[in-house]
Backbone bond lengths (Angstrom), bond angles and torsions (degrees), N, CA, C in turn:
res aa  C-N    CA-C-N  psi(-1)  N-CA   C-N-CA  omega(-1)  CA-C   N-CA-C  phi
1 M - - - 1.428 - - 1.536 109.70 -
2 A 1.340 111.87 125.79 1.449 118.93 -177.64 1.480 111.87 -77.44
3 T 1.335 115.70 146.96 1.420 120.20 175.43 1.536 111.08 -105.02
4 T 1.225 117.56 145.13 1.460 119.52 179.85 1.462 110.27 -114.47
5 S 1.311 115.94 141.79 1.468 118.06 178.33 1.531 108.21 -88.58
6 K 1.241 118.93 125.15 1.426 124.36 178.03 1.538 109.33 -115.32
7 A 1.251 119.17 133.87 1.450 124.22 -178.47 1.517 104.33 -68.28
8 P 1.358 118.09 146.43 1.405 119.97 177.40 1.509 113.83 -66.06
9 S 1.318 119.00 149.91 1.421 117.56 -176.82 1.513 111.55 -68.89
10 Q 1.312 116.27 153.56 1.413 125.34 -176.80 1.505 111.24 -72.76
11 D 1.312 121.55 135.06 1.465 123.42 -179.42 1.508 107.43 -93.57
12 R 1.268 119.31 99.39 1.453 125.73 -175.96 1.587 109.55 -79.11
13 A 1.336 119.11 -4.40 1.359 122.09 -175.59 1.508 110.66 -93.47
14 R 1.348 117.41 7.39 1.433 122.98 -177.64 1.494 110.75 -131.22
15 V 1.272 116.32 151.39 1.484 123.79 168.93 1.461 112.70 -108.72
16 A 1.301 120.42 107.78 1.402 119.94 177.21 1.471 114.12 -75.95
17 G 1.313 119.91 105.10 1.475 124.06 -176.28 1.479 114.99 -64.28
18 G 1.334 118.77 -16.15 1.432 121.41 178.76 1.444 113.17 -95.65
19 Q 1.354 116.63 -4.28 1.529 120.17 -179.76 1.548 105.69 -99.50
20 D 1.316 114.12 111.80 1.527 120.94 -177.29 1.505 110.21 -56.29
21 H 1.332 121.17 -41.34 1.480 117.14 -177.38 1.473 114.88 -66.97
22 E 1.361 118.73 -33.50 1.419 121.71 179.95 1.600 107.52 -72.59
23 V 1.254 116.93 -42.15 1.500 120.67 -178.21 1.560 105.96 -64.18
24 K 1.365 119.44 -43.09 1.425 123.47 178.83 1.482 110.86 -59.51
25 Y 1.294 117.02 -48.23 1.498 123.75 179.79 1.490 110.18 -57.25
26 E 1.336 119.74 -48.63 1.398 121.02 -176.09 1.553 110.89 -69.59
27 A 1.351 115.62 -37.57 1.504 118.62 177.51 1.543 114.66 -61.90
28 R 1.411 111.05 -40.39 1.513 115.07 178.87 1.555 110.01 -73.11
29 K 1.298 117.73 -37.92 1.428 120.05 176.80 1.476 113.18 -60.87
30 E 1.373 117.97 -39.44 1.500 120.30 -179.31 1.556 113.46 -92.40
31 G 1.328 115.41 -6.67 1.443 121.42 -179.43 1.542 116.12 67.10
32 I 1.379 113.16 42.31 1.447 121.80 -177.20 1.530 107.72 -133.43
33 S 1.263 115.91 -179.86 1.429 124.50 -178.91 1.526 111.20 -81.91
34 K 1.465 118.18 152.77 1.357 124.59 174.88 1.548 111.56 -58.53
35 E 1.318 116.77 -36.52 1.442 121.73 -178.19 1.529 109.33 -64.94
36 A 1.331 113.75 -42.29 1.512 115.96 179.10 1.515 112.53 -61.18
37 V 1.287 116.19 -37.98 1.495 122.44 178.62 1.537 108.01 -66.64
38 K 1.329 119.31 -46.34 1.377 119.56 179.99 1.519 110.81 -62.20
39 K 1.268 118.01 -43.54 1.493 120.77 -179.30 1.522 111.63 -62.50
40 T 1.321 118.04 -36.40 1.427 122.58 178.54 1.477 111.10 -69.36
41 V 1.301 119.07 -41.74 1.418 124.79 176.67 1.549 111.87 -59.33
42 K 1.315 114.53 -41.25 1.454 123.02 175.76 1.495 112.77 -62.97
43 N 1.394 115.74 -41.41 1.428 122.47 -179.40 1.522 118.96 -74.35
44 V 1.339 111.71 -44.15 1.484 115.87 -175.89 1.505 114.80 -109.06
45 G 1.328 119.09 2.19 1.448 120.23 -179.09 1.627 111.53 94.88
46 N 1.256 115.02 -177.33 1.495 116.88 -173.63 1.502 115.97 -103.19
47 S 1.357 116.13 12.54 1.412 119.97 175.40 1.567 107.86 -68.38
48 R 1.310 115.54 127.37 1.478 120.63 -176.35 1.555 110.63 -62.13
49 K 1.327 112.56 -39.13 1.518 118.35 -177.26 1.565 104.38 -63.55
50 K 1.272 119.20 -52.87 1.448 121.61 -177.91 1.563 115.05 -61.20
51 V 1.339 113.96 -37.28 1.431 115.07 -179.85 1.560 109.32 -72.58
52 E 1.297 116.59 -37.71 1.498 115.02 178.61 1.482 112.24 -72.47
53 A 1.369 116.91 -30.44 1.518 115.24 177.98 1.507 109.84 -71.02
54 E 1.293 117.71 -36.50 1.480 117.94 174.65 1.448 115.00 -65.35
55 L 1.250 119.20 -41.09 1.502 125.68 178.10 1.521 107.56 -64.64
56 D 1.344 121.14 -45.61 1.423 122.50 178.83 1.501 112.78 -65.74
57 R 1.291 122.59 -22.92 1.418 127.27 179.72 1.536 108.58 -71.91
58 H 1.234 119.47 -29.18 1.495 123.40 -175.39 1.478 112.52 -92.59
C-alpha cells in the first residue's frame, strides 16, 4: 500500500506575522497598514480573534 504525503491543513485561526500575504490580507480587510498588523500581532500574539479584536478597538 502506497502512502501519500499530504500537506498539513492550513490554520485559519492564526495570523502569521512573517507571511506577507497573510499580513496584506488582514491589512486590506481592516483598512489599515501592514505595519500596524505586524505590530498588533507582535503585541497580542497570532490568534486571529485577538488580532481582529485589537484592531477593531482602535
